[in-house]
C-alpha positions in Angstrom: 156.0 -84.3 186.1 155.5 -84.0 182.4 151.7 -84.5 182.9 151.6 -81.5 185.3 153.5 -79.3 183.0 151.2 -80.3 180.1 148.1 -79.6 182.1 149.3 -76.3 183.4 150.2 -75.2 179.8 146.8 -76.3 178.6 145.1 -74.3 181.4 147.3 -71.2 180.6 146.5 -71.4 176.9 142.8 -71.7 177.7 142.8 -68.6 179.9 144.7 -66.7 177.3 142.2 -67.6 174.6 139.3 -66.7 176.8 140.9 -63.3 177.6 141.5 -62.6 173.9 137.9 -63.6 173.1 136.6 -61.2 175.9 138.7 -58.3 174.6 137.5 -58.9 171.0 133.9 -59.1 172.0 134.0 -55.7 173.8 134.0 -56.9 177.4 136.5 -54.2 178.4 135.4 -51.3 176.1 133.3 -49.3 178.5 135.5 -48.2 181.4 133.6 -45.0 182.3 130.1 -46.3 183.1 131.1 -48.6 186.0 132.9 -45.8 187.8 129.9 -43.5 187.8 127.1 -46.1 188.2 127.2 -45.7 192.0 126.2 -42.0 191.6 122.8 -42.9 190.0 119.9 -43.6 192.4 117.9 -46.5 191.2 114.2 -46.4 192.3 112.6 -49.7 193.0 109.3 -50.3 191.3 106.6 -51.3 193.8 103.6 -53.5 193.1 101.5 -51.7 195.7 98.9 -49.0 195.0 100.2 -45.4 194.9 98.3 -44.4 198.1 99.5 -47.5 199.9 103.1 -46.7 198.9 103.0 -43.2 200.5 101.5 -44.7 203.6 104.2 -47.3 203.9 106.9 -44.7 203.5 105.3 -42.7 206.3 105.3 -45.8 208.5 109.0 -46.4 207.8 109.9 -42.8 208.8 107.9 -43.0 212.1 108.5 -46.5 213.5 106.9 -45.5 216.9 103.5 -45.0 215.2 103.5 -48.5 213.6 101.3 -51.1 215.3 99.6 -50.1 218.6 99.8 -46.7 220.1 101.9 -47.8 223.1 105.4 -46.6 223.1 107.3 -49.9 223.4 111.0 -49.0 223.8 113.4 -51.7 224.7 116.5 -51.0 226.8 119.5 -53.1 227.4 120.2 -54.3 230.9 122.9 -52.3 232.7 126.1 -54.2 233.1 127.4 -54.8 236.6 131.1 -53.8 237.1 
């Protein structure tokens, strides 16, 4: 029983020391930026050529035109009630 109390006090003191260290090093100083970070749109940098990038974006917008010219639409089978 005394061993468990000693270990729990040691763990609590460790967490308290780590919390105080985090506060002193400025971990919790900036409370504004995380709340507005979602409002910013981050653009991904692509390794493709500029002309290829525009072509890829067009293909993403028009998935029917990708691949062969046949219109391959899949339909789910109708359920029997």
